[in-house]
N, C-alpha and C positions, 0 to 999 in steps of 0.2 A: 112588146121584145120575146121573141120565142124563148125557151131555157134553150142552154148551150148545150149540147150533147157533145159529151168525154169523148176521147178516142177509147174503143175497146182495148181491153188488157185480158191477161190471164185471167186477174182478180177483179176484173171490173168488165163482164162480158157486154155486146152489144146490147141485150135482151133485157140488160138490167137498167140501162138509160130509156130501152122503149119506155119501159114498167113506167119510170121518174115520167116521162114527156106524157106521158096518156094519163098520170094523175094530175098535172098542173093544167092537162087542158080540161079534166073534168072537174076538176075545182072552181076555173075559171068560169067553165059554162055552167054547172048546173050546182055548186056551192059544196060546202064543205058537207052538209048534210045530204047532198046528195053523192059524196063520193068515198063511197063504202069496196071494200075489196073486190065486190063481184061487177060492180060498174066499172071498175077500173080494169079487170080484166076483161069484161065486157066490150069494150072502148079499142082493145087492140085485140081482137079474136081470142085471147088465151082463158084458159081457168083459172079458177082463185089458186088451183095449186100451183099453176106456173109460177105468179106473181106469188105468194107466201113461199116460192123456192130461194127468193132475192131478198125478201121483206119479212120478219118475223109475225108481224103485227100492222095494224094500220097505221098506228103511232109513228113507226120507224118509217112506212112508205111515204106518211107528211112530213116528217122530218127532211126526207131527203127532198122530196118538191118543192120546199121552201126554200131549201141552200141550191139547187137548181136555178129555181129561179133567178137569184143574183150571179149567174155566170156572166153572162152578156155586159150586165152593169161593172164587174170587174175587167174585162177586159176593155170595156172603154176606159177606165179610170187608169189603166196602165199604158194605154196608148195615149190618152190624155197626158200623164206626167213627161213621157217623151218627149212632146212635142214643144221644139222653141220657141214656139209664142204660147205663153200662160195663160191670155184670157182668150184664145181659140179654143186651147185645151178645155176649160171650164166651159166653154160656149157648149162646145161637142158633148162635153159631159151631162150638161143638164137639157140639151133639144133634144139628141137623139133618142133617149126612151121617151120623150111623150109619147102619148098614145095619139099619135098619127095614123097609124094604119090597125087593121084588125086585128093582127097577130098581136101587136104591144098593148091592147087592150087587158089582155093578160095581166099584166101587171097589176093596175088597181084593181080589177076584179078581184084578184087573189087578195089585194089588201086591207079591200073590203071586208073580206070575209075573216083577217085574222083581226080585222076590229072588232067584229059582230061574234067572234068566238074563241075570242084570248081564252076566256072561264071556263070553255067546258074541252077545248083542245090547247091545253097550256106547251105542251111539248113543240107543236105547230109551231105558236105566236112564239115564242122564247127562238127559233131555231130563224124564224124571220127576223125577230128584232135584232138577233145577234149579227146577221150577215146585214144588215142594212146599217147598225153600230159602224161598222167597217167600211162599209162605202161612204158613209157623213165624214169620219175621221180622215179620208183618201180626201174628198170634199175641201174638208177645212184646211189640206195639206197644201191643193192647188194654191187656195187664197193666200195661203203664208208666204208660200212661193213667188205668186204674183207682186205681193207686195215688195219681196226683197227683191226681185230682178226690175223691177220700176211701172211693167204693164199693169197694176192696180193701184189703185188709191191706197195713200198707208194711213189713214183715217179711221178707220173701220177694224171692229174685232174679229178674228177669221169665226171665231167657234159663234160670235152671235150672227156674224152674216149668212153661215153654214144652215145653222135653223131654221133661217128667215129663205132662204133658198128652198131648202128641201120642203119645207112646210106651204109653201107656194105652189113647187112642182108638185107635189101630192095632191094637193087642193084641188089645182087645175086639173090634173089626171082623174079624179072623179067624178068632178064636176062634168070632165067631157063623156065617159062614159053614160053617166045619167041625162045628162044633156048636149048631146052631140051637136045639136041645130044652134046652140049656142056660145059653142067651143068647139069650131070647126077649124080642123090643122092649123092652118094659117095664121089664125087667133091665136092658138096656144103658142105657136114658136114666136110670135110679137110677143105678145106679153112675157115671157120668159128673157126672152133678147133684151127688152127694153129695163126689166130690173136689173140686168147683169152690165147693161152699160151704163150704168149709175156708178158701177166699179170702177171703170177703167178710167185709166190716170189720162187727162188731159195731156195734150202735149202744151207746151211753152208757148206763149204767145206770139213769140217773134219780135216784140218790141224790145230793142234793148234798152240800158239805163239811161244811156245818153239819149235817145229818142224819146225816153218815156218824160224825161225832164223838160224836152220842149214842148208837150202837150201838157205838160204841167202847168205852164204858165209863170208869172212872177212868183 
């Protein structure tokens, strides 16, 4: 899922966002080791001086890139929270970000860079973790709302189930990038949907009390 491009404003010009988008692409393609100010500038045909006009150093640009990655997730979460069918909203939140297209593979590739470079690029890793924590909190809230309105089962802990879902999605996304033949898009969607279906509240059987007694025997 590509990074969300914010609307240009007097304090946040379009070129600023263009530089951030370029940083996201370079990190996803070449890794953090290949994401120098020079390589990011070259990605969009600018000089390093143009990039440094908007960002004082590489660290500041990497933080902006980490934050931009989560823009589409935040949009999805807002849309899901407004849906009348909480289960459908949860499903959309968990399925749409899966790396089923080349553009969406940028997210797990960047996540892999966070895992591998947390010690050498702490500001980048912390920005990524902070935004991801907010997304997890939103998913946990969706689960709790689903329990309250009866669309989801009431016998699970929303916080624990949120961690399970996020771990499943993260793991599948990383495997899909490294083993695309084993995890093609249809299988990714099926595996996540299968897990989500376990949370859906099943409708009543429809057999009334009296009918149940008839089948129960003497």
